[in-house]
mmCIF file of the N, C-alpha and C atoms, coordinates in Angstrom:
data_MODEL
# 
_entry.id   MODEL 
# 
loop_
_atom_site.group_PDB 
_atom_site.id 
_atom_site.type_symbol 
_atom_site.label_atom_id 
_atom_site.label_alt_id 
_atom_site.label_comp_id 
_atom_site.label_asym_id 
_atom_site.label_entity_id 
_atom_site.label_seq_id 
_atom_site.pdbx_PDB_ins_code 
_atom_site.Cartn_x 
_atom_site.Cartn_y 
_atom_site.Cartn_z 
_atom_site.occupancy 
_atom_site.B_iso_or_equiv 
_atom_site.pdbx_formal_charge 
_atom_site.auth_seq_id 
_atom_site.auth_comp_id 
_atom_site.auth_asym_id 
_atom_site.auth_atom_id 
_atom_site.pdbx_PDB_model_num 
ATOM 1   N N  . MET A 1 1  ? 89.614  110.642 71.492  1.00 0.00 ? 1  MET A N  1 
ATOM 2   C CA . MET A 1 1  ? 88.355  110.149 71.013  1.00 0.00 ? 1  MET A CA 1 
ATOM 3   C C  . MET A 1 1  ? 87.261  110.645 71.944  1.00 0.00 ? 1  MET A C  1 
ATOM 4   N N  . LEU A 1 2  ? 86.284  111.274 71.433  1.00 0.00 ? 2  LEU A N  1 
ATOM 5   C CA . LEU A 1 2  ? 85.197  111.809 72.194  1.00 0.00 ? 2  LEU A CA 1 
ATOM 6   C C  . LEU A 1 2  ? 84.015  110.834 72.131  1.00 0.00 ? 2  LEU A C  1 
ATOM 7   N N  . LYS A 1 3  ? 83.478  110.433 73.307  1.00 0.00 ? 3  LYS A N  1 
ATOM 8   C CA . LYS A 1 3  ? 82.377  109.508 73.411  1.00 0.00 ? 3  LYS A CA 1 
ATOM 9   C C  . LYS A 1 3  ? 81.267  110.153 74.221  1.00 0.00 ? 3  LYS A C  1 
ATOM 10  N N  . GLN A 1 4  ? 80.032  109.715 74.030  1.00 0.00 ? 4  GLN A N  1 
ATOM 11  C CA . GLN A 1 4  ? 78.926  110.224 74.803  1.00 0.00 ? 4  GLN A CA 1 
ATOM 12  C C  . GLN A 1 4  ? 78.418  109.131 75.726  1.00 0.00 ? 4  GLN A C  1 
ATOM 13  N N  . THR A 1 5  ? 78.058  109.504 76.945  1.00 0.00 ? 5  THR A N  1 
ATOM 14  C CA . THR A 1 5  ? 77.510  108.543 77.883  1.00 0.00 ? 5  THR A CA 1 
ATOM 15  C C  . THR A 1 5  ? 76.078  108.204 77.485  1.00 0.00 ? 5  THR A C  1 
ATOM 16  N N  . ILE A 1 6  ? 75.647  107.009 77.910  1.00 0.00 ? 6  ILE A N  1 
ATOM 17  C CA . ILE A 1 6  ? 74.292  106.562 77.715  1.00 0.00 ? 6  ILE A CA 1 
ATOM 18  C C  . ILE A 1 6  ? 73.760  105.995 79.014  1.00 0.00 ? 6  ILE A C  1 
ATOM 19  N N  . THR A 1 7  ? 72.457  105.867 79.159  1.00 0.00 ? 7  THR A N  1 
ATOM 20  C CA . THR A 1 7  ? 71.883  105.230 80.347  1.00 0.00 ? 7  THR A CA 1 
ATOM 21  C C  . THR A 1 7  ? 71.537  103.803 80.000  1.00 0.00 ? 7  THR A C  1 
ATOM 22  N N  . LEU A 1 8  ? 72.011  102.875 80.834  1.00 0.00 ? 8  LEU A N  1 
ATOM 23  C CA . LEU A 1 8  ? 71.779  101.454 80.660  1.00 0.00 ? 8  LEU A CA 1 
ATOM 24  C C  . LEU A 1 8  ? 71.497  100.826 81.991  1.00 0.00 ? 8  LEU A C  1 
ATOM 25  N N  . ASP A 1 9  ? 70.275  100.349 82.199  1.00 0.00 ? 9  ASP A N  1 
ATOM 26  C CA . ASP A 1 9  ? 69.883  99.725  83.489  1.00 0.00 ? 9  ASP A CA 1 
ATOM 27  C C  . ASP A 1 9  ? 70.165  100.603 84.665  1.00 0.00 ? 9  ASP A C  1 
ATOM 28  N N  . ASP A 1 10 ? 69.706  101.829 84.660  1.00 0.00 ? 10 ASP A N  1 
ATOM 29  C CA . ASP A 1 10 ? 69.906  102.800 85.745  1.00 0.00 ? 10 ASP A CA 1 
ATOM 30  C C  . ASP A 1 10 ? 71.333  103.159 86.036  1.00 0.00 ? 10 ASP A C  1 
ATOM 31  N N  . SER A 1 11 ? 72.225  102.932 85.108  1.00 0.00 ? 11 SER A N  1 
ATOM 32  C CA . SER A 1 11 ? 73.640  103.309 85.241  1.00 0.00 ? 11 SER A CA 1 
ATOM 33  C C  . SER A 1 11 ? 74.047  104.160 84.058  1.00 0.00 ? 11 SER A C  1 
ATOM 34  N N  . VAL A 1 12 ? 74.982  105.025 84.263  1.00 0.00 ? 12 VAL A N  1 
ATOM 35  C CA . VAL A 1 12 ? 75.577  105.795 83.147  1.00 0.00 ? 12 VAL A CA 1 
ATOM 36  C C  . VAL A 1 12 ? 76.680  104.901 82.563  1.00 0.00 ? 12 VAL A C  1 
ATOM 37  N N  . SER A 1 13 ? 76.662  104.709 81.268  1.00 0.00 ? 13 SER A N  1 
ATOM 38  C CA . SER A 1 13 ? 77.577  103.812 80.585  1.00 0.00 ? 13 SER A CA 1 
ATOM 39  C C  . SER A 1 13 ? 78.277  104.500 79.480  1.00 0.00 ? 13 SER A C  1 
ATOM 40  N N  . VAL A 1 14 ? 79.417  103.927 79.090  1.00 0.00 ? 14 VAL A N  1 
ATOM 41  C CA . VAL A 1 14 ? 80.191  104.385 77.895  1.00 0.00 ? 14 VAL A CA 1 
ATOM 42  C C  . VAL A 1 14 ? 80.493  103.137 77.082  1.00 0.00 ? 14 VAL A C  1 
ATOM 43  N N  . CYS A 1 15 ? 80.212  103.146 75.828  1.00 0.00 ? 15 CYS A N  1 
ATOM 44  C CA . CYS A 1 15 ? 80.581  102.040 74.941  1.00 0.00 ? 15 CYS A CA 1 
ATOM 45  C C  . CYS A 1 15 ? 82.038  102.195 74.550  1.00 0.00 ? 15 CYS A C  1 
ATOM 46  N N  . ILE A 1 16 ? 82.778  101.109 74.735  1.00 0.00 ? 16 ILE A N  1 
ATOM 47  C CA . ILE A 1 16 ? 84.217  101.124 74.373  1.00 0.00 ? 16 ILE A CA 1 
ATOM 48  C C  . ILE A 1 16 ? 84.339  100.615 72.957  1.00 0.00 ? 16 ILE A C  1 
ATOM 49  N N  . PRO A 1 17 ? 84.969  101.360 72.062  1.00 0.00 ? 17 PRO A N  1 
ATOM 50  C CA . PRO A 1 17 ? 85.142  100.944 70.674  1.00 0.00 ? 17 PRO A CA 1 
ATOM 51  C C  . PRO A 1 17 ? 85.899  99.603  70.595  1.00 0.00 ? 17 PRO A C  1 
ATOM 52  N N  . GLN A 1 18 ? 85.582  98.822  69.593  1.00 0.00 ? 18 GLN A N  1 
ATOM 53  C CA . GLN A 1 18 ? 86.155  97.497  69.458  1.00 0.00 ? 18 GLN A CA 1 
ATOM 54  C C  . GLN A 1 18 ? 87.676  97.519  69.372  1.00 0.00 ? 18 GLN A C  1 
ATOM 55  N N  . GLU A 1 19 ? 88.274  98.532  68.689  1.00 0.00 ? 19 GLU A N  1 
ATOM 56  C CA . GLU A 1 19 ? 89.729  98.576  68.590  1.00 0.00 ? 19 GLU A CA 1 
ATOM 57  C C  . GLU A 1 19 ? 90.398  98.810  69.920  1.00 0.00 ? 19 GLU A C  1 
ATOM 58  N N  . ILE A 1 20 ? 89.728  99.490  70.855  1.00 0.00 ? 20 ILE A N  1 
ATOM 59  C CA . ILE A 1 20 ? 90.281  99.655  72.176  1.00 0.00 ? 20 ILE A CA 1 
ATOM 60  C C  . ILE A 1 20 ? 90.123  98.395  73.012  1.00 0.00 ? 20 ILE A C  1 
ATOM 61  N N  . VAL A 1 21 ? 88.930  97.745  72.859  1.00 0.00 ? 21 VAL A N  1 
ATOM 62  C CA . VAL A 1 21 ? 88.684  96.484  73.536  1.00 0.00 ? 21 VAL A CA 1 
ATOM 63  C C  . VAL A 1 21 ? 89.775  95.457  73.143  1.00 0.00 ? 21 VAL A C  1 
ATOM 64  N N  . GLU A 1 22 ? 90.062  95.383  71.839  1.00 0.00 ? 22 GLU A N  1 
ATOM 65  C CA . GLU A 1 22 ? 91.054  94.424  71.382  1.00 0.00 ? 22 GLU A CA 1 
ATOM 66  C C  . GLU A 1 22 ? 92.452  94.826  71.876  1.00 0.00 ? 22 GLU A C  1 
ATOM 67  N N  . ALA A 1 23 ? 92.771  96.123  71.850  1.00 0.00 ? 23 ALA A N  1 
ATOM 68  C CA . ALA A 1 23 ? 94.108  96.560  72.306  1.00 0.00 ? 23 ALA A CA 1 
ATOM 69  C C  . ALA A 1 23 ? 94.319  96.232  73.781  1.00 0.00 ? 23 ALA A C  1 
ATOM 70  N N  . LEU A 1 24 ? 93.267  96.280  74.577  1.00 0.00 ? 24 LEU A N  1 
ATOM 71  C CA . LEU A 1 24 ? 93.357  95.988  75.998  1.00 0.00 ? 24 LEU A CA 1 
ATOM 72  C C  . LEU A 1 24 ? 93.201  94.517  76.329  1.00 0.00 ? 24 LEU A C  1 
ATOM 73  N N  . GLY A 1 25 ? 92.813  93.739  75.319  1.00 0.00 ? 25 GLY A N  1 
ATOM 74  C CA . GLY A 1 25 ? 92.662  92.307  75.527  1.00 0.00 ? 25 GLY A CA 1 
ATOM 75  C C  . GLY A 1 25 ? 91.395  91.941  76.251  1.00 0.00 ? 25 GLY A C  1 
ATOM 76  N N  . PHE A 1 26 ? 90.414  92.803  76.237  1.00 0.00 ? 26 PHE A N  1 
ATOM 77  C CA . PHE A 1 26 ? 89.132  92.569  76.900  1.00 0.00 ? 26 PHE A CA 1 
ATOM 78  C C  . PHE A 1 26 ? 88.253  91.702  76.001  1.00 0.00 ? 26 PHE A C  1 
ATOM 79  N N  . THR A 1 27 ? 87.367  90.962  76.632  1.00 0.00 ? 27 THR A N  1 
ATOM 80  C CA . THR A 1 27 ? 86.324  90.212  75.942  1.00 0.00 ? 27 THR A CA 1 
ATOM 81  C C  . THR A 1 27 ? 85.058  90.420  76.727  1.00 0.00 ? 27 THR A C  1 
ATOM 82  N N  . PRO A 1 28 ? 83.904  90.153  76.122  1.00 0.00 ? 28 PRO A N  1 
ATOM 83  C CA . PRO A 1 28 ? 82.655  90.278  76.922  1.00 0.00 ? 28 PRO A CA 1 
ATOM 84  C C  . PRO A 1 28 ? 82.748  89.454  78.209  1.00 0.00 ? 28 PRO A C  1 
ATOM 85  N N  . GLY A 1 29 ? 82.454  90.104  79.296  1.00 0.00 ? 29 GLY A N  1 
ATOM 86  C CA . GLY A 1 29 ? 82.550  89.418  80.609  1.00 0.00 ? 29 GLY A CA 1 
ATOM 87  C C  . GLY A 1 29 ? 83.865  89.591  81.317  1.00 0.00 ? 29 GLY A C  1 
ATOM 88  N N  . SER A 1 30 ? 84.788  90.296  80.705  1.00 0.00 ? 30 SER A N  1 
ATOM 89  C CA . SER A 1 30 ? 86.119  90.520  81.329  1.00 0.00 ? 30 SER A CA 1 
ATOM 90  C C  . SER A 1 30 ? 85.919  91.328  82.604  1.00 0.00 ? 30 SER A C  1 
ATOM 91  N N  . LYS A 1 31 ? 86.704  90.968  83.632  1.00 0.00 ? 31 LYS A N  1 
ATOM 92  C CA . LYS A 1 31 ? 86.686  91.751  84.877  1.00 0.00 ? 31 LYS A CA 1 
ATOM 93  C C  . LYS A 1 31 ? 87.693  92.882  84.688  1.00 0.00 ? 31 LYS A C  1 
ATOM 94  N N  . ILE A 1 32 ? 87.231  94.110  85.017  1.00 0.00 ? 32 ILE A N  1 
ATOM 95  C CA . ILE A 1 32 ? 88.091  95.244  84.870  1.00 0.00 ? 32 ILE A CA 1 
ATOM 96  C C  . ILE A 1 32 ? 88.118  96.049  86.161  1.00 0.00 ? 32 ILE A C  1 
ATOM 97  N N  . ASN A 1 33 ? 89.124  96.880  86.323  1.00 0.00 ? 33 ASN A N  1 
ATOM 98  C CA . ASN A 1 33 ? 89.279  97.731  87.465  1.00 0.00 ? 33 ASN A CA 1 
ATOM 99  C C  . ASN A 1 33 ? 89.118  99.158  87.038  1.00 0.00 ? 33 ASN A C  1 
ATOM 100 N N  . LEU A 1 34 ? 88.225  99.929  87.681  1.00 0.00 ? 34 LEU A N  1 
ATOM 101 C CA . LEU A 1 34 ? 88.042  101.323 87.378  1.00 0.00 ? 34 LEU A CA 1 
ATOM 102 C C  . LEU A 1 34 ? 88.585  102.154 88.514  1.00 0.00 ? 34 LEU A C  1 
ATOM 103 N N  . GLU A 1 35 ? 89.388  103.156 88.196  1.00 0.00 ? 35 GLU A N  1 
ATOM 104 C CA . GLU A 1 35 ? 89.974  104.013 89.215  1.00 0.00 ? 35 GLU A CA 1 
ATOM 105 C C  . GLU A 1 35 ? 89.886  105.456 88.753  1.00 0.00 ? 35 GLU A C  1 
ATOM 106 N N  . VAL A 1 36 ? 89.560  106.321 89.663  1.00 0.00 ? 36 VAL A N  1 
ATOM 107 C CA . VAL A 1 36 ? 89.495  107.761 89.334  1.00 0.00 ? 36 VAL A CA 1 
ATOM 108 C C  . VAL A 1 36 ? 90.710  108.455 89.985  1.00 0.00 ? 36 VAL A C  1 
ATOM 109 N N  . VAL A 1 37 ? 91.478  109.131 89.168  1.00 0.00 ? 37 VAL A N  1 
ATOM 110 C CA . VAL A 1 37 ? 92.617  109.930 89.598  1.00 0.00 ? 37 VAL A CA 1 
ATOM 111 C C  . VAL A 1 37 ? 92.381  111.352 89.137  1.00 0.00 ? 37 VAL A C  1 
ATOM 112 N N  . GLY A 1 38 ? 92.113  112.227 90.059  1.00 0.00 ? 38 GLY A N  1 
ATOM 113 C CA . GLY A 1 38 ? 91.713  113.597 89.686  1.00 0.00 ? 38 GLY A CA 1 
ATOM 114 C C  . GLY A 1 38 ? 90.385  113.547 88.948  1.00 0.00 ? 38 GLY A C  1 
ATOM 115 N N  . HIS A 1 39 ? 90.380  113.988 87.714  1.00 0.00 ? 39 HIS A N  1 
ATOM 116 C CA . HIS A 1 39 ? 89.169  113.900 86.872  1.00 0.00 ? 39 HIS A CA 1 
ATOM 117 C C  . HIS A 1 39 ? 89.415  112.905 85.733  1.00 0.00 ? 39 HIS A C  1 
ATOM 118 N N  . THR A 1 40 ? 90.283  111.956 85.960  1.00 0.00 ? 40 THR A N  1 
ATOM 119 C CA . THR A 1 40 ? 90.621  110.979 84.918  1.00 0.00 ? 40 THR A CA 1 
ATOM 120 C C  . THR A 1 40 ? 90.181  109.595 85.317  1.00 0.00 ? 40 THR A C  1 
ATOM 121 N N  . LEU A 1 41 ? 89.513  108.900 84.433  1.00 0.00 ? 41 LEU A N  1 
ATOM 122 C CA . LEU A 1 41 ? 89.068  107.526 84.665  1.00 0.00 ? 41 LEU A CA 1 
ATOM 123 C C  . LEU A 1 41 ? 90.132  106.614 84.084  1.00 0.00 ? 41 LEU A C  1 
ATOM 124 N N  . ILE A 1 42 ? 90.686  105.718 84.904  1.00 0.00 ? 42 ILE A N  1 
ATOM 125 C CA . ILE A 1 42 ? 91.664  104.734 84.451  1.00 0.00 ? 42 ILE A CA 1 
ATOM 126 C C  . ILE A 1 42 ? 90.990  103.371 84.460  1.00 0.00 ? 42 ILE A C  1 
ATOM 127 N N  . ILE A 1 43 ? 91.094  102.686 83.324  1.00 0.00 ? 43 ILE A N  1 
ATOM 128 C CA . ILE A 1 43 ? 90.502  101.325 83.146  1.00 0.00 ? 43 ILE A CA 1 
ATOM 129 C C  . ILE A 1 43 ? 91.682  100.365 82.958  1.00 0.00 ? 43 ILE A C  1 
ATOM 130 N N  . ARG A 1 44 ? 91.747  99.369  83.835  1.00 0.00 ? 44 ARG A N  1 
ATOM 131 C CA . ARG A 1 44 ? 92.778  98.346  83.703  1.00 0.00 ? 44 ARG A CA 1 
ATOM 132 C C  . ARG A 1 44 ? 92.151  96.969  83.891  1.00 0.00 ? 44 ARG A C  1 
ATOM 133 N N  . SER A 1 45 ? 92.749  95.996  83.277  1.00 0.00 ? 45 SER A N  1 
ATOM 134 C CA . SER A 1 45 ? 92.259  94.653  83.458  1.00 0.00 ? 45 SER A CA 1 
ATOM 135 C C  . SER A 1 45 ? 92.511  94.200  84.908  1.00 0.00 ? 45 SER A C  1 
ATOM 136 N N  . ALA A 1 46 ? 91.674  93.337  85.394  1.00 0.00 ? 46 ALA A N  1 
ATOM 137 C CA . ALA A 1 46 ? 91.818  92.840  86.771  1.00 0.00 ? 46 ALA A CA 1 
ATOM 138 C C  . ALA A 1 46 ? 93.134  92.125  86.903  1.00 0.00 ? 46 ALA A C  1 
ATOM 139 N N  . THR A 1 47 ? 93.584  91.383  85.875  1.00 0.00 ? 47 THR A N  1 
ATOM 140 C CA . THR A 1 47 ? 94.865  90.652  85.967  1.00 0.00 ? 47 THR A CA 1 
ATOM 141 C C  . THR A 1 47 ? 96.041  91.659  86.066  1.00 0.00 ? 47 THR A C  1 
ATOM 142 N N  . GLU A 1 48 ? 95.933  92.803  85.407  1.00 0.00 ? 48 GLU A N  1 
ATOM 143 C CA . GLU A 1 48 ? 96.979  93.815  85.487  1.00 0.00 ? 48 GLU A CA 1 
ATOM 144 C C  . GLU A 1 48 ? 97.058  94.365  86.918  1.00 0.00 ? 48 GLU A C  1 
ATOM 145 N N  . VAL A 1 49 ? 95.921  94.629  87.521  1.00 0.00 ? 49 VAL A N  1 
ATOM 146 C CA . VAL A 1 49 ? 95.881  95.091  88.887  1.00 0.00 ? 49 VAL A CA 1 
ATOM 147 C C  . VAL A 1 49 ? 96.516  94.096  89.834  1.00 0.00 ? 49 VAL A C  1 
ATOM 148 N N  . GLN A 1 50 ? 96.181  92.792  89.616  1.00 0.00 ? 50 GLN A N  1 
ATOM 149 C CA . GLN A 1 50 ? 96.700  91.725  90.471  1.00 0.00 ? 50 GLN A CA 1 
ATOM 150 C C  . GLN A 1 50 ? 98.232  91.651  90.302  1.00 0.00 ? 50 GLN A C  1 
ATOM 151 N N  . ARG A 1 51 ? 98.735  91.784  89.069  1.00 0.00 ? 51 ARG A N  1 
ATOM 152 C CA . ARG A 1 51 ? 100.213 91.721  88.869  1.00 0.00 ? 51 ARG A CA 1 
ATOM 153 C C  . ARG A 1 51 ? 100.873 92.895  89.569  1.00 0.00 ? 51 ARG A C  1 
ATOM 154 N N  . THR A 1 52 ? 100.279 94.070  89.498  1.00 0.00 ? 52 THR A N  1 
ATOM 155 C CA . THR A 1 52 ? 100.835 95.225  90.143  1.00 0.00 ? 52 THR A CA 1 
ATOM 156 C C  . THR A 1 52 ? 100.885 95.068  91.659  1.00 0.00 ? 52 THR A C  1 
ATOM 157 N N  . GLU A 1 53 ? 99.781  94.546  92.247  1.00 0.00 ? 53 GLU A N  1 
ATOM 158 C CA . GLU A 1 53 ? 99.762  94.322  93.692  1.00 0.00 ? 53 GLU A CA 1 
ATOM 159 C C  . GLU A 1 53 ? 100.795 93.265  94.123  1.00 0.00 ? 53 GLU A C  1 
ATOM 160 N N  . GLU A 1 54 ? 100.952 92.202  93.300  1.00 0.00 ? 54 GLU A N  1 
ATOM 161 C CA . GLU A 1 54 ? 101.955 91.181  93.597  1.00 0.00 ? 54 GLU A CA 1 
ATOM 162 C C  . GLU A 1 54 ? 103.373 91.773  93.551  1.00 0.00 ? 54 GLU A C  1 
ATOM 163 N N  . PHE A 1 55 ? 103.642 92.636  92.537  1.00 0.00 ? 55 PHE A N  1 
ATOM 164 C CA . PHE A 1 55 ? 104.934 93.250  92.417  1.00 0.00 ? 55 PHE A CA 1 
ATOM 165 C C  . PHE A 1 55 ? 105.255 94.115  93.651  1.00 0.00 ? 55 PHE A C  1 
ATOM 166 N N  . VAL A 1 56 ? 104.290 94.928  94.083  1.00 0.00 ? 56 VAL A N  1 
ATOM 167 C CA . VAL A 1 56 ? 104.478 95.802  95.251  1.00 0.00 ? 56 VAL A CA 1 
ATOM 168 C C  . VAL A 1 56 ? 104.749 94.954  96.500  1.00 0.00 ? 56 VAL A C  1 
ATOM 169 N N  . GLU A 1 57 ? 103.991 93.864  96.685  1.00 0.00 ? 57 GLU A N  1 
ATOM 170 C CA . GLU A 1 57 ? 104.204 93.000  97.863  1.00 0.00 ? 57 GLU A CA 1 
ATOM 171 C C  . GLU A 1 57 ? 105.605 92.394  97.832  1.00 0.00 ? 57 GLU A C  1 
ATOM 172 N N  . THR A 1 58 ? 106.035 91.928  96.656  1.00 0.00 ? 58 THR A N  1 
ATOM 173 C CA . THR A 1 58 ? 107.366 91.321  96.499  1.00 0.00 ? 58 THR A CA 1 
ATOM 174 C C  . THR A 1 58 ? 108.443 92.375  96.827  1.00 0.00 ? 58 THR A C  1 
ATOM 175 N N  . PHE A 1 59 ? 108.300 93.544  96.230  1.00 0.00 ? 59 PHE A N  1 
ATOM 176 C CA . PHE A 1 59 ? 109.288 94.617  96.425  1.00 0.00 ? 59 PHE A CA 1 
ATOM 177 C C  . PHE A 1 59 ? 109.384 95.005  97.901  1.00 0.00 ? 59 PHE A C  1 
ATOM 178 N N  . GLN A 1 60 ? 108.272 95.154  98.567  1.00 0.00 ? 60 GLN A N  1 
ATOM 179 C CA . GLN A 1 60 ? 108.253 95.512  99.988  1.00 0.00 ? 60 GLN A CA 1 
ATOM 180 C C  . GLN A 1 60 ? 108.886 94.420  100.830 1.00 0.00 ? 60 GLN A C  1 
ATOM 181 N N  . SER A 1 61 ? 108.693 93.160  100.454 1.00 0.00 ? 61 SER A N  1 
ATOM 182 C CA . SER A 1 61 ? 109.294 92.019  101.186 1.00 0.00 ? 61 SER A CA 1 
ATOM 183 C C  . SER A 1 61 ? 110.820 92.092  101.032 1.00 0.00 ? 61 SER A C  1 
ATOM 184 N N  . ILE A 1 62 ? 111.299 92.367  99.827  1.00 0.00 ? 62 ILE A N  1 
ATOM 185 C CA . ILE A 1 62 ? 112.738 92.444  99.626  1.00 0.00 ? 62 ILE A CA 1 
ATOM 186 C C  . ILE A 1 62 ? 113.324 93.629  100.412 1.00 0.00 ? 62 ILE A C  1 
ATOM 187 N N  . LEU A 1 63 ? 112.651 94.783  100.387 1.00 0.00 ? 63 LEU A N  1 
ATOM 188 C CA . LEU A 1 63 ? 113.163 95.895  101.190 1.00 0.00 ? 63 LEU A CA 1 
ATOM 189 C C  . LEU A 1 63 ? 113.224 95.583  102.662 1.00 0.00 ? 63 LEU A C  1 
ATOM 190 N N  . GLU A 1 64 ? 112.208 94.897  103.156 1.00 0.00 ? 64 GLU A N  1 
ATOM 191 C CA . GLU A 1 64 ? 112.203 94.568  104.590 1.00 0.00 ? 64 GLU A CA 1 
ATOM 192 C C  . GLU A 1 64 ? 113.347 93.613  104.922 1.00 0.00 ? 64 GLU A C  1 
ATOM 193 N N  . ARG A 1 65 ? 113.549 92.598  104.090 1.00 0.00 ? 65 ARG A N  1 
ATOM 194 C CA . ARG A 1 65 ? 114.634 91.662  104.324 1.00 0.00 ? 65 ARG A CA 1 
ATOM 195 C C  . ARG A 1 65 ? 116.008 92.295  104.270 1.00 0.00 ? 65 ARG A C  1 
ATOM 196 N N  . ARG A 1 66 ? 116.193 93.289  103.470 1.00 0.00 ? 66 ARG A N  1 
ATOM 197 C CA . ARG A 1 66 ? 117.490 93.917  103.273 1.00 0.00 ? 66 ARG A CA 1 
ATOM 198 C C  . ARG A 1 66 ? 117.593 95.276  103.984 1.00 0.00 ? 66 ARG A C  1 
ATOM 199 N N  . LYS A 1 67 ? 116.684 95.555  104.826 1.00 0.00 ? 67 LYS A N  1 
ATOM 200 C CA . LYS A 1 67 ? 116.571 96.864  105.509 1.00 0.00 ? 67 LYS A CA 1 
ATOM 201 C C  . LYS A 1 67 ? 117.908 97.265  106.143 1.00 0.00 ? 67 LYS A C  1 
ATOM 202 N N  . SER A 1 68 ? 118.489 96.383  106.927 1.00 0.00 ? 68 SER A N  1 
ATOM 203 C CA . SER A 1 68 ? 119.702 96.711  107.673 1.00 0.00 ? 68 SER A CA 1 
ATOM 204 C C  . SER A 1 68 ? 120.851 97.008  106.723 1.00 0.00 ? 68 SER A C  1 
ATOM 205 N N  . ALA A 1 69 ? 120.960 96.291  105.631 1.00 0.00 ? 69 ALA A N  1 
ATOM 206 C CA . ALA A 1 69 ? 122.003 96.513  104.639 1.00 0.00 ? 69 ALA A CA 1 
ATOM 207 C C  . ALA A 1 69 ? 121.818 97.881  103.995 1.00 0.00 ? 69 ALA A C  1 
ATOM 208 N N  . TYR A 1 70 ? 120.584 98.251  103.673 1.00 0.00 ? 70 TYR A N  1 
ATOM 209 C CA . TYR A 1 70 ? 120.307 99.568  103.063 1.00 0.00 ? 70 TYR A CA 1 
ATOM 210 C C  . TYR A 1 70 ? 120.601 100.685 104.061 1.00 0.00 ? 70 TYR A C  1 
ATOM 211 N N  . GLU A 1 71 ? 120.301 100.480 105.340 1.00 0.00 ? 71 GLU A N  1 
ATOM 212 C CA . GLU A 1 71 ? 120.570 101.480 106.351 1.00 0.00 ? 71 GLU A CA 1 
ATOM 213 C C  . GLU A 1 71 ? 122.069 101.725 106.476 1.00 0.00 ? 71 GLU A C  1 
ATOM 214 N N  . GLU A 1 72 ? 122.850 100.621 106.437 1.00 0.00 ? 72 GLU A N  1 
ATOM 215 C CA . GLU A 1 72 ? 124.318 100.772 106.508 1.00 0.00 ? 72 GLU A CA 1 
ATOM 216 C C  . GLU A 1 72 ? 124.857 101.533 105.272 1.00 0.00 ? 72 GLU A C  1 
ATOM 217 N N  . LEU A 1 73 ? 124.335 101.216 104.118 1.00 0.00 ? 73 LEU A N  1 
ATOM 218 C CA . LEU A 1 73 ? 124.758 101.907 102.911 1.00 0.00 ? 73 LEU A CA 1 
ATOM 219 C C  . LEU A 1 73 ? 124.415 103.372 102.964 1.00 0.00 ? 73 LEU A C  1 
ATOM 220 N N  . ALA A 1 74 ? 123.251 103.699 103.549 1.00 0.00 ? 74 ALA A N  1 
ATOM 221 C CA . ALA A 1 74 ? 122.782 105.078 103.625 1.00 0.00 ? 74 ALA A CA 1 
ATOM 222 C C  . ALA A 1 74 ? 123.721 105.916 104.559 1.00 0.00 ? 74 ALA A C  1 
ATOM 223 N N  . LYS A 1 75 ? 124.321 105.261 105.538 1.00 0.00 ? 75 LYS A N  1 
ATOM 224 C CA . LYS A 1 75 ? 125.224 105.975 106.435 1.00 0.00 ? 75 LYS A CA 1 
ATOM 225 C C  . LYS A 1 75 ? 126.458 106.479 105.704 1.00 0.00 ? 75 LYS A C  1 
ATOM 226 N N  . GLY A 1 76 ? 126.864 105.752 104.682 1.00 0.00 ? 76 GLY A N  1 
ATOM 227 C CA . GLY A 1 76 ? 128.046 106.137 103.870 1.00 0.00 ? 76 GLY A CA 1 
ATOM 228 C C  . GLY A 1 76 ? 129.333 105.890 104.669 1.00 0.00 ? 76 GLY A C  1 
ATOM 229 N N  . GLU A 1 77 ? 130.417 106.392 104.091 1.00 0.00 ? 77 GLU A N  1 
ATOM 230 C CA . GLU A 1 77 ? 131.702 106.230 104.767 1.00 0.00 ? 77 GLU A CA 1 
ATOM 231 C C  . GLU A 1 77 ? 131.851 107.282 105.861 1.00 0.00 ? 77 GLU A C  1 
ATOM 232 N N  . SER A 1 78 ? 132.368 106.864 107.010 1.00 0.00 ? 78 SER A N  1 
ATOM 233 C CA . SER A 1 78 ? 132.558 107.750 108.117 1.00 0.00 ? 78 SER A CA 1 
ATOM 234 C C  . SER A 1 78 ? 133.978 108.216 108.204 1.00 0.00 ? 78 SER A C  1 
# 
């Protein structure tokens, strides 16, 4: 889908079509996260970002707690 930018209150803006807004579960006033990867703009809901951060924290905690067991497994059979 090709869209054209517009100027709105001294900012460059893009209008998001209603079907995309609905698919993402956004409503007027929704908090969103914008991230640039290369030349790609990624738009995610703030709740999705929070869930991702919580998952990473939980995963890292589990790895840390089981670090010695994983190190023993990595050694393999001698």
